[in-house]
Structure formats: C-alpha cells, structure tokens
N, C-alpha and C positions, 0 to 999 in steps of 0.2 A: 181353317179352326184356328183359336186362339186359345189360351189358357183360360181358364175359368175365369172369372170374377170372384174378389173377396169380399161380401155388401158387411159392412160394419151395422150394427146395430144401431139405431139411431136411439139417443139419450132418453127421449120419451117417446109415449106411445101416441098416434097421429090423433089430433085433436078435432078434423073436421068431419072426418066420417071412419065408420067400421066397418075394420076387413075381414073377412071369416076365410079360413082356410081352411080346405075339404080332407083334411090328411088323411093320408094310408094309415096302415096296420105294417106290421112285420113280422112275417111269419117265422116261428123258431124252426130255424133248419134242420134241428136234428131230431125233430117228430115224425112221427109215421106218416101222417095227414092222410088217411083213410076213409074211403068216403062212407059216411054216416060218423065217423067218430066225432067227438070234442075238436072244438077250433083250436089250437093251437099256438100262441100268440109268442113273440119274442118280447116281453114286456117292459123290458130294460132301452132295449132299442127304440118300440113304438114311442115310448115316454119321452125317450131323448129326443125325439124328433119333435115332439109337441115343444119341447121346452126349449128347440130353436127357433119355432114358430112363434111364441111367447116373446121370445128375446126382440122380434122384431116388432110387436106390439099387434102382431094379428091373434085373433080370435082363433079358436078349432071349434068348427062346429062335427060333431060327432052324428056317424048316418048320410053325412050326403057323400060319401065316400060311394060308389056303388057295389063296393067289394062288403061294404057295411050295411047294405039295403036287401037283406036277404039273398043275397047273392054269393056268398062266402062266411060271412060271420053268422054262426047259430046267437038264439037270443040269448043265451046264458052269456056267452065271450062278451056281445055288446054292451049287454048290461054291465058288466065288469069293466068292460072299459070305457063307457060312463062314468062308474063310480071313482075308477084310478083316476082318470085325466080329472075328473073335477077334483080328487084332492090333492093331484100333482100341480093344479092350474094354483091352489090356494095355497100351497107349499110355495111356488116358485113367486108368488106374490100377485097372482092376476087375479084382483078381487072381483072382477067383471066373471068371474068361472060361475055359472047357474048348474 
C-alpha cells in the first residue's frame, strides 16, 4: 500500500461529459438513532462532502445512494437533504443545481 493520492481540483468543470456522484450522507454520531426515530444527519459533514465533490466538477445526484432510497433516510430527511444541497450548490457557485 502507498500513501493516498491528493488530487488537485480541475480549474474548470469537465466540458465533454457530465459526471454525477452518488454522494453518501454522514450520520450524526451523537444522535440516538433509535428505530422509528427521525433520521439524524451531520449536516456540516454531509454538505462539506458535497462541496468537495463540486470542487472536482462533479454533480451530485441525491437519492442515488441506496441509503437515500428508503433504506436509511426517511422522507422528511430526504426532502431536507435535497433542499439544503440545492441551496448549498447555488451558494458554492454550481449553477447546474436543480
């Protein structure tokens, strides 16, 4: 094994292809996470990971991750994730956010 590679972000997004990342969410490590309780996410870490992906010119496809397709996130958390991700993408400068 070798040391991890640190990839430099591209100065501009890819022009010939659109690449989507099925970004995972980060659970709040301090929440109880009891069955039937609302989903508790670490919003700062979750959105920070999305900013990291956007810095490489990737788009984020919410609800592609299996944990986001009714296997971990409830509808309320999913709707909030999409709302926050879209707002963050606009603030980040990713005008491609829908």
